[in-house]
N, C-alpha and C positions, 0 to 999 in steps of 0.2 A: 376373232377369237375361236380357237379350235375346240371341238367337243373332246378330243383326245386329251386335252389339258386337264380334264376332270374325271379321268379314269384311274382306277387302282385295282390291284389284285386282292381278292377276298376269298379265302378258303370257305367252302360250304359249311364246314363244321362250326364256323363262327356266327352263323345266322341263328339267332336264338329261337327256339321252338316253344318254350314255356316261360311264363313270367317269373321274376324273382319274388320270393316271399321272405320278409315283408317287402313292400314296394320300394321303400327308401334304402334298402340294402344293396342296390345296384352300385356299380362302380361309377366314379365321376372323374373325368379327365379335365383338369383346369388348364386353360390356356390364357396366359397373361400377355396381352399385346404390348404392354409397356417395356417388357424386357425379353419377350419371345420365349418365356419359360413354359415348360409343360410338366405338370405334376399330377399325381394320382391320389385319390382318396375315395371314401364312400359317399354316396349321395346324401345321407343324413348329416354329413359334416358340412353341408352347405349352410347350415345355421351359423357356422363360424365365419362365413363370408359376407353375411347380410346383416344390415343394421337399420335403424330408424330412418336413415336417409334413402332407403331403397323401396321401390314400388315394383311388384311383380304383376305382370299383365298376362291373363290367361284367356283361353277360348272356352266358352261355356256350352259348346255344342255337345250333343249326345248322339252316339251311333245308333242307327236303327237296324233292325234285322232285315238286311237288304238282299239276302241271297236265298234262293229257293230251288231245290230239285223237285220236279213234279212229273207225274205220269199223266200224259194226255190220252185222249180217246183211243188213239191207235195203239196204245200200250207202250209207246216210246217214252223214254225219260228225257225231259228237257231241263235246262237250267235258265232261270231268269234272274238277272242282277239289276236292281234299281240303280240307275246311274245318275240321272239328273232330272229334277222335277221341272216340268214345263208349265203346268197349271195346277189348280187345286187337286185334280184327280187324274192327271195325265203325266206319265213319266217316259223319258228316254231310257230304254233298257238294253243291256247286253243280253243276248239270248244264244244258247247253244243246244242243239244245232239249229241254226237260224232257218234252215229249209223247212223245218217242221212247224214253224209259226208264220204262216203266210198272212198278208193283210186281210182283215175282216174275219179272221178266225176268232171264235169266242172260247175262252178257257174258264172252267168253273173250278174254284178252289174249295174243296170240302173240308169242314172242320174235323179235326182228329177225333175218332171214337164217337162221332155223332152222325156222320153221313149227310148232314145238311150242308147246302152250299153256303159257305161263309162269305164268298166274294166272287164276282165274275170280272173278267177282263177281256177287252176287245183289242186285237191288233189293228191299229189305225193306219199305220204307214211304215215305210222303211226309213231308217236313219243311218247316219255314218256309224253310230255305235251298234245298231242292231235293229230294234223295232221301237216305234212309238206305241205305248200301251195305255189304254184308257180303262181305269178301274171304276166299278160302280159304287164304291164307298169313298167317303170324303174324310179327311183330317183325323179326328179322334177315333172314329169307327174303323177307318183304314189302318191306323197304327195299332189298334187293339187286335185286329185280325192278323196283321203282319207279325205281331209279337207271338202269336200262337202258331203260325204256320212256317215262318221263315227263320233264317239263322243269321248270326253275326257274320259279316263278310270278311273273315280273316284273309290277309294277303296270301297269294298263291305260294310264297316261299315258306309258309308255316304249314307243315304237314300233319302236326299232331292236333287232335281235337281239344278244344278249350273246355274244361269241365265247368267253369263258372264264367258266364258271359260278362259279369260285372268287372272282371279283371281286364277287359278291353274297354272299360269306361273309366274316365277320370273321376276323382272324388268331387269335382266341381261341376259335373255335367248337369245341364238344365233343359236345354231346348233340343228336341229330337229332329234330326234331318240329315245327319252326316252318314257317309258310307265308310268312313275310317276315323279313327280316334286321333286327337292331337297328342301324340304319344309321349312327348316330353313330360306331360302332366301325369303320366302313369307312375312316375317315380314318387309323387307326393302322397303322403298319408295324412289323415285328419290330425293325427298327433303331431306330425312335423309342422303342419300348417298352424296349429295352435301355438307351438313353441315360437314360430316366426312372428305370429301376431303378438305374442307376449313381449317380443323385442321391438314392437312397434313397426315391424315391416308391413307395408300397405299392400292390399290385393285389389285389383280392378279387373272387371270382366268385359270382354268384347265377344263378338260372334262372327265366326266364319264357318259355313257348312262345307265340309270337305267332300268334293265329288271325286269320282274315280280318276279323272284326267290329271289330278294332282300327281299321280304316279306314272303318267304317260312318258314313254321313252322319248328322248330327244333324237330325232332322226336326221338332222342336218349336220353336216361337217362343221359349218360355221354356226355357232350358237345364235348369232344375231338373226339368222334366217328362221329360227324356231318360232312357231305360232303358239303363244301362251294361251292356256285355258282360262275360262271365266269361273269365278266362285262368288257366291252371295255373302256379303258382309254387312254387319250393323255395328254402329258405335252410337250409343245413347248420349243425349246432350249432357246429362249430369256427369256421366263418366268422362266425357271429353273435357268438361270444365274442370273436374278434379285433376285430371292428368295435366292439363295446361297449368294449373296452379302449382302442382308438384314440380313441373319443369321449371317454372319461374323461381321456385325455391331451391333450385339446383339439386333436387333429388334425382337419383338414378332411375331411369325407366328401363326395367329389365323384362324383356319379352321372352316368354316361355313357349318354345316351339315356333316353327316358321309360320303357322297360321296367324298367331297374334302379330307377328312382324308384318304380314301382308295387310292386316287391318290397319295397324298404326301408320305404316308408310303410305298406304292408299289414301288415308284421310289427312295426312300431314301437309301443311302449307309451307311455303318457303321461309316463313318467319319463326320456325320451330314451334308452331302451334297446330292444334288439331281442329279440323272441322268435325261435323257429326252427321248422322243420317244412316241411310241404307242404300245399297247399290251392288252391282256386280263389279268385280275387279279382275283385271288380267295383268296386274303389275308383274313385271319380270325384273328381278333383282340379280345382277351378275357383276363381276369385278368392274370397278370404276363407277358403280352406282353412287350417287350422292345421298348419303343417309340423312334423314330429316328429323327423326324423333327418338329412335331406339338407341340406348346407351350400351347395354350389355345384353347377352343372349344366353339362355339355357336351351340346349337342343339335344339331339341324338345323332347317331352316325347314319348318314344318308347313302342311298344307292349310288353306285358309280354312274357317271354321266347324267345325273339327275339335275333338274332345275333347283332342287333344294340344296344340293351340294354347291351349286353355283352361287346361291344366295349366301351361304355361310362363307364361301371363299371371297365374297364381296365385303363382308364385315371384317374379317381378318384378311391377311394377304394370302394368296394362293399357295405359296411355298410353305408357309407355316401350317396351313391346313393339311397339306400333303404330309408334312413331318408328323403332325398329330395323328393322322390316320395310319401312318406306318407304325407309329408307337402302339396304337390300339391293336393293329393286326399282330404285331410281334409279341405283344403281351396278352393276346387272346381275350380281348374285350368282346362283349356280346353285341351283335349288330342287328339293326332294323327294328321291327315293331316292339319286341320284348327285350330291347337292347339296354346297354349302358348309356350314360349321359355325358354331355360335354358342356362346360361352362366357359364362355369366352368373355373376358373382361379387359378393360383398358387400364 
């Protein structure tokens, strides 16, 4: 299966730079697999599509301030990007320029307007990403200092500064540790969620911490040669038991964004039931994948040649997804992190 099968032309002006206000006023492209129809509406109209037979599954992760520009002793500015946690206080980090941060160099991070050293870090080793960095603060204290010193790691295609970092957080966020948001949930407001709950739509929470390699380019011509990244996932026992009950009652399991899909399909058994627990997953979903648990999908428009586009093309068929993306481009939908949404149903 060729990488070129998942490419499409996207004008730069369609890459959204700022979020829609209110969140649920983004556009929604409806794809109906039963008749191959493509229709357009507003995201808040999704309330007309969902009923008490539906279960929305969301990712409760929260984005941390993972990006820092810092001036080191030599007066040079470096950039450190928390990429993936290795242990309680050690991270694999992207660093720019990497030559300025050699192994065993110690960096002190001073708190703003105080002059005190808030945290120190030691460059422990070289990694494929950049550097292995050990910090001298752990967990809550580490996160508190990171919140003061570092910034939200917006994707590189967003050039405008975000005035309110909470606009890059979902309204369901709970557990900090991701470097990117599960962005399909950015369309939901608390008011819309309340209206859906009033219709007896069910909500369940799973966890996947999004690491930077989620957005890694596929570099092999044959996608089957691509080495998939690992991400940490959790599915609690009571959540799995409720989802299994809903499935047995023929309720529709609707996964919101690809992170929730990766959790559910990673824990899915061959008998249409879920196991539970915590682990790393490197599940790779592409056309001809045998779906085990997810019934419908709410997602966004994904990067050309990305594994996320391959995942969506597996749920629908490839030619229909190409048609939908062409419609979105021709009708000037907003793409990527602050993008419009897509609802794929059978």
